[in-house]
C-alpha positions as CSV (number, residue, x, y, z in Angstrom):
1,M,7.2,6.3,-32.0
2,L,4.9,6.1,-29.1
3,K,5.2,8.8,-26.4
4,R,5.5,7.4,-22.9
5,N,2.6,8.3,-20.7
6,V,3.1,6.1,-17.7
7,G,5.0,7.5,-14.7
8,L,7.5,5.7,-12.5
9,N,5.1,4.8,-9.7
10,D,2.4,3.7,-12.1
11,R,5.0,1.5,-13.9
12,V,6.1,-0.2,-10.7
13,V,2.5,-0.9,-9.7
14,R,1.7,-2.3,-13.2
15,I,4.8,-4.5,-13.2
16,V,4.2,-5.9,-9.7
17,L,0.5,-6.5,-10.5
18,G,1.3,-8.1,-13.8
19,L,3.9,-10.5,-12.3
20,A,1.5,-11.4,-9.5
21,L,-1.3,-12.3,-12.0
22,I,1.1,-14.3,-14.1
23,F,2.4,-16.1,-11.0
24,M,-1.2,-17.0,-10.2
25,A,-1.8,-18.4,-13.7
26,V,1.3,-20.6,-13.3
27,V,0.4,-21.8,-9.8
28,Y,-3.3,-22.3,-10.7
29,P,-3.2,-23.3,-14.4
30,K,-7.0,-23.8,-14.6
31,V,-7.5,-20.1,-14.0
32,A,-6.6,-18.6,-17.4
33,L,-7.5,-15.1,-16.3
34,G,-4.1,-14.7,-14.7
35,W,-2.5,-14.5,-18.2
36,I,-4.2,-11.1,-18.5
37,G,-1.3,-10.0,-16.3
38,L,0.8,-9.7,-19.5
39,I,-1.1,-6.5,-20.3
40,P,0.0,-4.5,-17.2
41,L,3.4,-6.1,-17.3
42,L,4.1,-5.0,-20.8
43,S,2.6,-1.5,-20.4
44,G,4.7,-1.0,-17.3
45,A,7.9,-2.3,-18.9
46,V,7.4,-0.1,-22.0
47,G,6.0,2.9,-20.2
48,Y,3.0,3.4,-22.6
49,C,-0.7,2.7,-22.1
50,P,-3.0,2.9,-25.1
51,V,-6.0,3.5,-22.8
52,Y,-4.3,6.6,-21.3
53,Q,-3.6,7.8,-24.9
54,V,-7.3,7.6,-25.8
55,F,-8.3,9.6,-22.7
56,K,-5.3,11.9,-22.9
57,I,-4.0,10.9,-19.5
58,S,-0.4,10.9,-18.4
59,T,1.1,10.0,-15.1
60,R,4.6,10.7,-16.3
61,R,6.3,13.7,-14.8
62,D,7.2,16.5,-17.3
63,P,11.0,16.8,-17.2
64,H,10.8,20.4,-18.4
65,K,8.5,21.5,-15.7
66,R,10.1,23.1,-12.6
67,M,9.0,21.7,-9.3
68,T,7.8,24.4,-6.8
69,I,6.9,24.1,-3.2
70,G,4.3,26.5,-1.7
71,F,2.4,29.2,-3.4
72,E,3.6,31.3,-6.3
73,G,2.6,34.9,-6.4
């Protein structure tokens, strides 16, 4: 099973961008580049990005980490 590595804000941006690109491909069928919008749409919907996996990046918040405000010390 793939571990999710895309956070909520990142997912929303990917889904909106993907839908916008697909919409452009439908409105302007001669521009096939719009179908590349399937990639961010799918990665946003699933919550997993293989490029993030390669570079060991995660925008997902760790549910076990306690949020703190200010300085600890």
